[in-house]
VEXDREN-2710 file (C-alpha; in Angstrom, 1 decimal):
% VEXDREN-2710
k/r/px/py/pz
1/MET/-66.9/-15.8/23.2
2/ALA/-65.6/-18.1/20.6
3/GLU/-68.7/-17.5/18.4
4/ASN/-68.0/-13.7/18.3
5/ILE/-64.4/-13.5/17.5
6/ALA/-63.6/-11.4/14.3
7/GLN/-62.2/-13.1/11.4
8/VAL/-59.4/-11.4/9.3
9/VAL/-58.1/-11.9/5.8
10/TYR/-55.4/-10.3/3.7
11/LEU/-55.8/-11.1/0.1
12/SER/-54.8/-10.3/-3.4
13/HIS/-57.8/-8.9/-5.1
14/GLY/-56.4/-8.9/-8.8
15/GLY/-56.4/-6.5/-11.7
16/GLY/-59.4/-4.1/-11.8
17/PRO/-62.6/-5.7/-12.9
18/LEU/-60.9/-8.5/-14.6
19/PRO/-61.7/-11.3/-12.0
20/ILE/-65.5/-10.5/-12.8
21/LEU/-65.1/-10.3/-16.6
22/GLY/-63.8/-13.9/-16.8
23/ASP/-60.1/-13.2/-17.3
24/PRO/-58.3/-16.7/-17.4
25/GLY/-55.3/-15.3/-15.5
26/HIS/-57.6/-14.7/-12.5
27/GLN/-59.1/-18.2/-12.5
28/ALA/-57.2/-19.5/-9.3
29/MET/-58.0/-16.3/-7.5
30/VAL/-61.8/-16.5/-8.5
31/ASP/-61.9/-20.1/-7.4
32/PHE/-60.4/-19.1/-3.9
33/MET/-62.6/-16.1/-3.4
34/THR/-65.8/-18.3/-4.1
35/TRP/-64.5/-20.9/-1.8
36/LEU/-63.4/-18.7/1.1
37/PRO/-66.8/-18.1/2.7
38/SER/-67.2/-21.7/3.2
39/GLN/-64.3/-21.5/5.6
40/LEU/-65.7/-18.6/7.6
41/ARG/-68.6/-17.9/9.9
42/LYS/-71.0/-15.6/8.3
43/PRO/-70.1/-12.2/9.7
44/GLU/-72.6/-9.6/10.9
45/ALA/-70.6/-6.9/9.1
46/ILE/-67.5/-6.5/6.9
47/LEU/-64.7/-3.9/7.2
48/VAL/-62.5/-3.6/4.2
49/ILE/-59.1/-1.8/4.1
50/SER/-58.7/-1.0/0.4
51/ALA/-55.5/-0.5/-1.3
52/HIS/-57.4/2.0/-3.5
53/TRP/-58.1/4.7/-1.1
54/GLU/-55.8/7.2/0.5
55/GLU/-56.5/10.1/2.7
56/ASN/-54.6/12.5/4.9
57/VAL/-56.4/10.9/8.0
58/ALA/-58.0/7.5/8.6
59/THR/-61.3/7.8/6.7
60/LEU/-64.3/5.7/6.7
61/LEU/-67.3/5.4/4.4
62/GLY/-70.4/6.5/6.5
63/ALA/-73.4/6.5/4.1
64/ASN/-76.3/4.0/4.7
65/ASN/-76.0/3.0/1.1
66/PRO/-72.6/3.8/-0.6
67/PRO/-72.6/3.7/-4.4
68/LEU/-69.8/2.1/-6.5
69/TYR/-66.9/4.0/-7.5
70/TYR/-65.5/2.5/-10.7
71/ASP/-61.9/3.6/-10.1
72/TYR/-60.4/1.8/-13.3
73/TYR/-60.4/2.9/-17.0
74/GLY/-60.1/1.3/-20.5
75/PHE/-62.3/-1.7/-19.8
76/PRO/-65.3/-2.9/-21.6
77/GLN/-68.7/-1.2/-20.8
78/LYS/-69.9/-4.1/-18.8
79/ALA/-67.0/-3.3/-16.4
80/TYR/-68.9/-0.1/-15.5
81/GLU/-72.2/-2.0/-15.1
82/ILE/-71.0/-4.3/-12.3
83/ALA/-73.4/-4.0/-9.5
84/TYR/-72.9/-4.7/-5.6
85/ALA/-75.9/-3.4/-3.5
86/ALA/-74.4/-4.0/-0.1
87/SER/-75.6/-1.4/2.5
88/GLY/-73.2/0.6/4.6
89/HIS/-73.1/0.5/8.4
90/PRO/-72.9/3.8/9.8
91/ILE/-73.1/2.5/13.5
92/LEU/-70.0/0.4/13.0
93/ALA/-68.2/3.3/11.1
94/LYS/-68.9/5.5/14.3
95/ARG/-67.5/2.6/16.4
96/VAL/-64.3/2.6/14.5
97/VAL/-64.2/6.4/14.8
98/ALA/-64.5/6.0/18.6
99/LEU/-61.6/3.5/18.7
100/PHE/-59.4/5.9/16.7
101/GLU/-60.3/8.8/19.0
102/LYS/-59.5/6.6/22.0
103/ASN/-56.0/6.0/20.5
104/ASN/-55.5/9.6/19.3
105/ILE/-55.7/8.7/15.7
106/PRO/-57.0/11.6/13.5
107/ASN/-60.0/10.4/11.5
108/ARG/-63.1/11.3/9.7
109/ILE/-66.3/9.9/8.0
110/ASP/-66.9/10.4/4.3
111/MET/-70.7/10.4/3.5
112/GLU/-70.2/10.7/-0.3
113/ARG/-67.4/8.4/-1.7
114/GLY/-68.5/4.9/-2.8
115/PHE/-67.0/1.4/-2.7
116/ASP/-64.0/1.2/-4.9
117/HIS/-63.1/-2.1/-6.7
118/GLY/-60.8/-3.0/-3.9
119/THR/-64.1/-3.8/-2.0
120/PHE/-66.7/-4.5/-4.5
121/ILE/-64.7/-7.0/-6.6
122/PRO/-63.6/-9.4/-3.8
123/LEU/-66.9/-9.2/-2.1
124/LYS/-69.0/-9.8/-5.2
125/LEU/-67.1/-13.0/-5.5
126/MET/-67.3/-13.9/-1.9
127/TYR/-70.8/-12.7/-1.0
128/PRO/-72.7/-12.2/-4.2
129/GLU/-75.9/-11.8/-2.4
130/ALA/-74.6/-8.4/-1.0
131/ASP/-76.6/-9.1/2.2
132/ILE/-73.9/-8.1/4.7
133/PRO/-73.5/-4.5/5.6
134/VAL/-70.0/-3.1/4.6
135/ILE/-67.8/-0.2/5.5
136/GLN/-64.5/0.7/4.0
137/LEU/-61.4/2.2/5.6
138/SER/-58.8/4.4/3.8
139/LEU/-55.0/4.0/3.8
140/LEU/-53.0/7.1/5.0
141/ARG/-51.2/9.1/2.7
142/GLY/-47.4/8.8/3.0
143/LEU/-47.8/5.2/3.1
144/ASP/-45.9/5.0/6.4
145/ALA/-45.7/1.2/7.5
146/ALA/-45.8/1.8/11.3
147/ALA/-48.7/4.2/10.9
148/HIS/-50.7/1.3/9.4
149/ILE/-49.6/-1.1/12.1
150/ALA/-50.9/1.5/14.6
151/LEU/-54.4/1.6/12.7
152/GLY/-54.6/-2.0/13.4
153/ASN/-53.5/-1.8/16.9
154/ALA/-56.2/0.8/17.5
155/LEU/-58.9/-1.5/16.3
156/ASP/-58.0/-4.7/18.2
157/GLU/-61.2/-4.4/20.4
158/LEU/-63.2/-5.3/17.2
159/MET/-61.6/-8.8/17.5
160/GLU/-64.2/-9.5/20.0
161/GLU/-67.0/-8.9/17.6
162/ASN/-68.5/-11.1/14.7
163/ILE/-66.9/-9.0/11.9
164/LEU/-64.9/-9.9/8.9
165/ILE/-62.0/-7.6/8.3
166/VAL/-60.7/-7.8/4.8
167/GLY/-57.2/-6.3/4.0
168/SER/-57.8/-6.0/0.2
169/GLY/-54.4/-5.6/-1.6
170/PHE/-52.0/-7.7/-3.7
171/SER/-48.9/-9.3/-2.3
172/PHE/-47.3/-8.7/-5.7
173/HIS/-47.9/-5.4/-7.3
174/ASN/-45.4/-4.4/-10.0
175/GLN/-47.4/-3.4/-13.0
176/ASN/-44.6/-3.5/-15.4
177/ALA/-43.6/-7.0/-14.5
178/PHE/-47.3/-8.4/-15.0
179/PHE/-46.9/-7.6/-18.6
180/GLY/-43.1/-7.6/-19.1
181/ARG/-42.3/-11.2/-19.5
182/LYS/-43.7/-14.6/-20.6
183/PRO/-46.7/-15.5/-18.5
184/ASP/-46.0/-18.0/-15.7
185/ALA/-42.3/-17.7/-16.5
186/PRO/-40.1/-18.4/-13.2
187/ASP/-39.6/-15.3/-11.2
188/PRO/-37.2/-16.0/-8.2
189/ALA/-37.6/-12.4/-7.0
190/ASN/-41.4/-12.7/-6.7
191/ASP/-41.0/-16.0/-4.9
192/ALA/-38.3/-14.6/-2.5
193/PHE/-40.7/-11.9/-1.3
194/GLN/-43.8/-14.1/-1.1
195/ASN/-41.7/-16.5/1.0
196/TRP/-40.6/-13.7/3.3
197/LEU/-44.2/-12.6/3.7
198/ILE/-45.3/-16.3/4.6
199/GLU/-42.4/-16.5/7.0
200/THR/-43.3/-13.2/8.6
201/CYS/-47.1/-13.7/9.0
202/THR/-47.1/-17.5/9.9
203/ASP/-44.1/-18.1/11.9
204/SER/-44.4/-18.0/15.8
205/PHE/-42.6/-14.7/16.2
206/SER/-43.5/-12.3/19.0
207/GLN/-46.0/-9.6/18.1
208/GLN/-43.2/-7.1/18.5
209/LYS/-40.9/-8.9/16.0
210/ARG/-43.6/-9.5/13.5
211/GLU/-44.6/-5.8/13.4
212/ALA/-41.0/-4.8/13.4
213/ARG/-40.3/-7.1/10.3
214/LEU/-43.3/-5.5/8.5
215/ILE/-42.3/-1.9/9.5
216/ALA/-38.9/-2.7/7.9
217/TRP/-40.4/-4.6/4.9
218/GLU/-38.2/-2.8/2.4
219/LYS/-35.5/-4.8/3.7
220/ALA/-36.9/-7.9/2.6
221/PRO/-35.8/-9.8/-0.5
222/ALA/-36.9/-8.1/-3.7
223/ALA/-39.2/-5.8/-1.7
224/ARG/-39.1/-2.8/-4.0
225/TYR/-39.3/-5.2/-7.2
226/CYS/-42.6/-6.6/-5.9
227/HIS/-43.9/-3.3/-4.6
228/PRO/-42.6/-0.2/-6.3
229/ARG/-45.2/1.6/-4.5
230/GLU/-46.6/-0.1/-1.4
231/GLU/-50.2/0.7/-1.2
232/HIS/-51.3/-2.9/-2.0
233/LEU/-49.0/-4.3/0.7
234/LEU/-50.2/-2.0/3.7
235/PRO/-53.6/-3.5/4.2
236/LEU/-51.7/-6.4/5.5
237/HIS/-50.0/-4.1/8.2
238/VAL/-53.4/-3.1/9.4
239/CYS/-54.4/-6.8/9.6
240/VAL/-51.4/-7.8/11.5
241/GLY/-51.8/-4.9/14.0
242/MET/-55.2/-6.1/14.8
243/THR/-54.6/-9.8/15.0
244/LYS/-51.4/-10.2/17.2
245/SER/-51.2/-13.9/16.3
246/PRO/-49.8/-16.0/13.4
247/ALA/-51.7/-16.4/10.2
248/LYS/-52.3/-19.3/8.0
249/VAL/-51.9/-19.3/4.2
250/VAL/-54.9/-19.7/2.5
251/PHE/-54.0/-18.9/-1.1
252/ASP/-50.5/-19.4/-2.8
253/ASP/-51.0/-19.3/-6.5
254/GLN/-50.8/-17.4/-9.8
255/ILE/-52.6/-14.2/-10.5
256/LEU/-52.0/-12.7/-13.9
257/GLY/-48.9/-15.0/-14.2
258/LYS/-47.4/-13.7/-10.9
259/ARG/-47.5/-15.6/-7.6
260/GLY/-49.8/-13.9/-4.9
261/VAL/-50.6/-15.1/-1.3
262/ALA/-53.5/-14.6/1.1
263/PHE/-53.5/-15.0/4.8
264/LEU/-56.3/-15.8/7.3
265/TRP/-56.5/-15.3/11.1
END
């Protein structure tokens, strides 16, 4: 059984295609992403929960070979020539649907949409050979924290399989703040929220308390400063709902001049 336990990571995926384009503000993140696979067993499949996809019901990509969806604008042409030819995994998508059905969670499979940059940017850094099949799961419109914990709870049976689950978001996501002050200037509010996240995810709380803290995340220090809109935080909720155990911090550094963190279970 030990060789077939899923691995789960919540990570900060940076700004659009900039990590692939060589932006110096992403170097620490790029170094982390390229190092991370050495700390993992190679999975048989990857499930990504992307901050860049919201649907009315839990939706999965179901095509055999999803295209790439360049869901960013204003970048050089080469940003729209990035390739990542990972196959889909329709069987795993149907397995996830069955778990949602078992837990009375409305769902559907999308056969048309492609992998967005919340999926193909981190995976191109982590597994550039694109030789592991990938599926992607949406967030839920309305961005209800408890509903995203429930998505994770419904998927906990996947923890018995050799799958890598990637919660792809950003633990700090205030667009104005990225460009609103001197790069790398002290930002106590940013630090306060990251420290709260680290405490929440790594301390030996009961699962009930950990989930309760994340459901009430807006009460955390500087919560709405760090997340004016919470779509980049909620992939973490899905991860915590699945794992039911403390995480370890595997990244705590600057991205675009702001502190971001990553957790591994």
